[in-house]
C-alpha positions in Angstrom: 0.3 0.1 0.0 3.2 2.1 -0.3 3.0 3.4 3.4 6.2 3.9 5.2 6.1 2.4 9.3 9.5 4.3 9.9 7.8 7.9 9.1 4.8 7.3 11.3 5.0 10.1 14.1 4.2 9.5 17.6 1.7 11.2 19.9 4.8 13.8 21.0 5.3 14.8 16.7 1.2 15.6 16.5 0.1 19.5 16.1 -3.0 20.1 17.7 -5.6 22.7 17.2 -8.9 24.0 18.4 -11.2 25.7 15.9 -14.2 27.9 17.7 -17.2 30.0 15.5 -20.6 30.9 16.0 -23.1 29.9 13.2 -27.2 30.9 13.4 -27.1 31.2 17.0 -25.1 28.2 17.8 -21.4 28.2 18.8 -19.1 25.0 17.7 -15.9 23.7 19.1 -14.0 21.6 16.5 -10.5 20.0 17.0 -7.4 19.8 14.3 -4.8 17.9 14.6 -1.8 17.8 11.6 1.5 15.7 11.4 4.6 17.1 12.6 6.5 20.0 11.2 9.1 18.6 9.4 6.1 16.5 7.2 5.1 19.7 5.9 1.4 20.7 5.2 -0.3 17.9 4.1 -4.7 17.0 2.7 -7.0 18.0 4.9 -9.6 15.6 6.3 -13.3 16.6 7.9 -14.4 13.5 10.6 -18.3 14.1 11.2 -19.6 12.3 14.0 -22.6 10.3 14.8 -25.9 10.9 16.2 -24.4 11.8 19.9 -22.3 14.4 18.2 -18.5 15.2 18.1 -16.4 13.1 21.0 -13.6 11.7 22.2 -14.2 8.9 19.4 -13.5 11.5 16.2 -10.7 13.0 17.8 -9.1 9.5 18.6 -10.0 9.3 14.4 -8.7 13.1 13.5 -4.8 11.5 15.4 -5.1 8.3 13.7 -5.5 10.2 10.4 -2.4 12.5 11.4 -0.3 9.7 11.7 -1.4 8.4 8.7 0.5 11.6 7.4 -3.5 13.5 6.7 -4.7 16.8 8.9 -8.0 15.5 10.4 -10.3 17.5 11.8 -12.9 16.4 14.4 -16.2 18.9 13.2 -18.8 19.9 15.8 -22.1 19.5 13.8 -24.7 20.0 16.9 -22.8 23.5 19.0 -25.1 23.7 22.2 -27.4 22.0 21.0 -26.3 19.3 22.9 -23.5 20.5 25.5 -20.2 18.6 25.1 -19.8 17.5 28.4 -23.7 15.1 27.7 -22.7 13.4 24.2 -21.7 9.9 25.8 -24.1 7.7 26.4 -25.6 7.7 30.7 -24.6 4.8 32.5 -28.2 5.0 33.7 -31.0 3.4 31.7 -33.5 5.7 33.2 -31.7 8.4 31.3 -30.9 7.1 28.1 -34.7 8.3 26.4 -33.9 12.0 27.5 -30.4 11.4 26.1 -31.7 10.2 22.8 -34.1 12.5 22.2 -32.3 15.5 22.8 -29.4 13.9 20.3 -31.9 12.9 17.8 -33.7 16.7 18.0 -30.1 18.3 17.0 -30.0 15.6 14.1 -33.0 16.8 12.6 -32.3 20.5 13.5 -30.2 20.4 10.2 -31.2 16.6 8.9 -34.3 18.5 7.9 -33.6 22.0 6.9 -30.4 21.1 3.6 -29.5 24.7 3.0 -28.5 25.2 6.8 -26.8 21.9 6.8 -24.9 22.5 3.7 -24.3 25.7 4.9 -22.5 24.3 8.2 -20.5 21.8 6.4 -19.4 24.2 4.1 -17.8 26.1 7.0 -15.9 23.8 8.3 -14.4 22.6 4.7 -13.4 26.7 5.0 -12.1 26.2 8.1 -9.9 23.3 7.8 -8.5 25.3 4.9 -7.2 28.1 6.4 -5.4 26.3 8.7 -1.6 26.8 8.1 -0.5 23.1 8.4 -3.0 21.9 4.9 -2.1 21.4 1.3 -4.6 23.4 -0.3 -3.4 22.2 -3.3 -5.6 19.5 -2.7 -9.5 19.2 -2.5 -9.8 18.1 0.9 -11.4 14.8 1.5 -14.6 14.1 4.0 -15.5 10.8 6.4 -18.7 10.4 8.3 -20.0 7.4 10.7 -23.6 7.4 11.0 -25.4 10.8 10.6 -21.8 11.6 9.8 -22.3 9.5 6.7 -25.2 11.2 5.5 -23.4 14.6 6.3 -20.8 13.5 3.8 -23.1 13.1 1.0 -24.5 15.9 2.3 -21.1 17.7 1.1 -21.8 16.1 -2.3 -25.2 17.2 -2.8 -24.4 20.5 -1.7 -21.5 20.9 -4.8 -18.5 21.7 -1.5 -15.3 20.7 -3.0 -14.2 18.0 -1.8 -12.0 15.0 -3.3 -13.7 11.7 -1.9 -15.9 11.1 0.8 -16.2 8.1 2.4 -19.7 6.9 4.8 -19.3 4.4 7.8 -22.8 2.6 8.5 -24.2 6.3 7.1 -28.0 6.7 5.8 -27.9 6.8 2.1 -31.2 10.1 2.3 -31.0 13.0 4.5 -34.1 13.6 6.3 -35.6 10.0 6.4 -34.0 8.6 9.9 -36.6 6.5 11.3 -34.7 6.4 14.6 -35.4 10.2 15.2 -39.4 9.5 15.8 -39.1 6.4 17.1 -36.8 7.3 20.2 -39.4 11.1 20.7 -38.0 13.9 18.8 -40.1 16.8 18.2 -39.3 16.5 13.8 -39.5 19.7 12.1 -41.3 20.8 8.6 -38.7 19.5 5.8 -37.2 22.0 4.4 -35.2 21.0 0.9 -32.9 22.7 -1.2 -31.7 22.3 -4.6 -28.8 20.1 -5.4 -25.9 21.1 -7.7 -24.0 17.4 -7.2 -20.1 17.7 -7.5 -19.3 15.3 -10.2 -15.4 15.2 -9.9 -15.3 13.7 -6.3 -15.6 10.2 -5.0 -18.3 8.4 -3.9 -16.9 5.2 -1.7 -20.1 4.0 0.5 -19.0 1.2 3.3 -22.2 -0.6 4.3 -23.0 -2.7 6.6 -25.6 -5.7 5.0 -27.3 -6.1 8.3 -28.2 -2.4 8.9 -31.6 -2.2 9.1 -32.0 1.7 8.7 -30.3 1.0 4.6 -32.6 -1.0 3.0 -33.0 -1.9 -0.3 -35.6 0.7 -1.5 -32.6 2.7 0.2 -29.6 1.5 -2.2 -31.6 1.1 -5.5 -32.3 5.0 -4.9 -29.4 5.7 -4.1 -27.7 4.1 -7.0 -29.9 5.6 -9.5 -29.7 9.1 -7.9 -25.7 9.5 -8.2 -26.6 7.5 -11.8 -28.6 10.7 -13.1 -26.2 12.8 -11.3 -23.1 11.3 -13.1 -21.3 10.9 -9.5 -18.3 8.1 -9.4 -19.7 6.0 -6.4 -18.3 2.7 -4.8 -20.8 0.8 -2.9 -19.7 -2.0 -0.2 -22.1 -4.5 1.8 -19.7 -6.4 4.2 -21.8 -9.3 5.2 -23.1 -10.0 8.2 -22.2 -6.8 9.7 -24.8 -4.6 11.7 -25.3 -0.3 12.2 -22.5 0.8 13.7 -19.8 -1.6 12.3 -16.5 0.9 13.3 -17.4 2.0 16.3 -16.0 1.4 19.2 -17.8 -0.4 22.3 -16.6 2.1 25.0 -19.1 3.9 22.8 -21.8 2.1 24.0 -24.8 1.2 22.3 -23.9 2.4 18.8 -20.8 0.4 19.1 -21.3 -2.6 17.5 -17.5 -3.1 16.5 -17.3 -5.6 13.6 -13.7 -6.3 13.9 -13.5 -8.1 9.6 -15.9 -4.9 8.2 -13.6 -2.6 10.3 -10.6 -3.6 9.4 -11.6 -3.8 5.6 -14.2 -0.2 4.8 -10.5 1.4 6.8 -8.5 -0.5 3.6 -10.8 0.8 1.6 -10.5 4.3 2.7 -6.7 4.8 2.6 -6.9 3.2 -0.6 -9.2 6.2 -1.9 -7.1 8.8 0.0 -3.7 7.2 -2.5 -6.0 7.7 -5.3 -7.5 10.9 -4.6 -3.9 12.7 -2.8 -1.6 11.4 -5.2 2.3 11.4 -4.8 1.6 12.2 -0.6 3.3 9.3 1.5 0.4 7.6 3.8 3.0 6.1 6.8 1.5 3.1 8.2 -0.3 2.9 11.9 -0.9 -0.4 13.5 -4.5 0.1 14.8 -7.1 2.5 13.9 -8.7 4.9 15.7 -11.7 1.6 17.5 -8.1 -0.3 17.7 -8.6 -2.8 15.1 -5.5 -4.3 13.3 -4.9 -3.3 9.9 -1.9 -5.1 7.6 0.7 -3.2 6.1 
């Protein structure tokens, strides 16, 4: 895979910074992690979280990407709607209904307002490109988990200048998550906006074949939509694999880590990065952010 084990930076070599901004009466904080200065500017990879909001896992993903040789930006899409100290599943099961309701209300505030959703994604893209650690000669990548997978597809539908996106167990259509109503979230009116597809980017879908949220009908609609728009897409169905297969068990119930699918989907992502960031060295890192071993 043209990976260099010798050049993989240690934790102490990485450069870390916060990104803060306000948008439509809400405050957002993200975390950027870049390789050491000796590696020079590197391509940007945006990271979008699942329904819980930005937390330790996405920061771990940013660290993993920086060790690989890219600039990882863990982006917050909820802001104050779900405070940073309230984004992990509560240990008390009696508190879970209120937790899920709050998280899904933050989710539907975006997935039911496509213009707002895409505007926020665009800000994160622009903020990331402002970093002096980023090589701006490459269009950034974007990856996302669950709700974050929906977000990266909105980058494509909104025409954002990305070179490639990866969805890990994400929904294929925006505004159609059945869990929101299931967990009692108040559902606002759906606000659509015109699509301006980015047809230069590569779309990679890593899906669990046993994911109850992604039906065959949903897949067929996605294929037809992307084909009609002229988008270059790849769809990997991982056999016997549930929703949340790339999330560590330490996240609680959202995490249903499936080792072989997490390993293969990570390797697919690394292959895509080599395609869209040609000539950029990709370091070898033994384990990904979920702790899954990745072969050389």
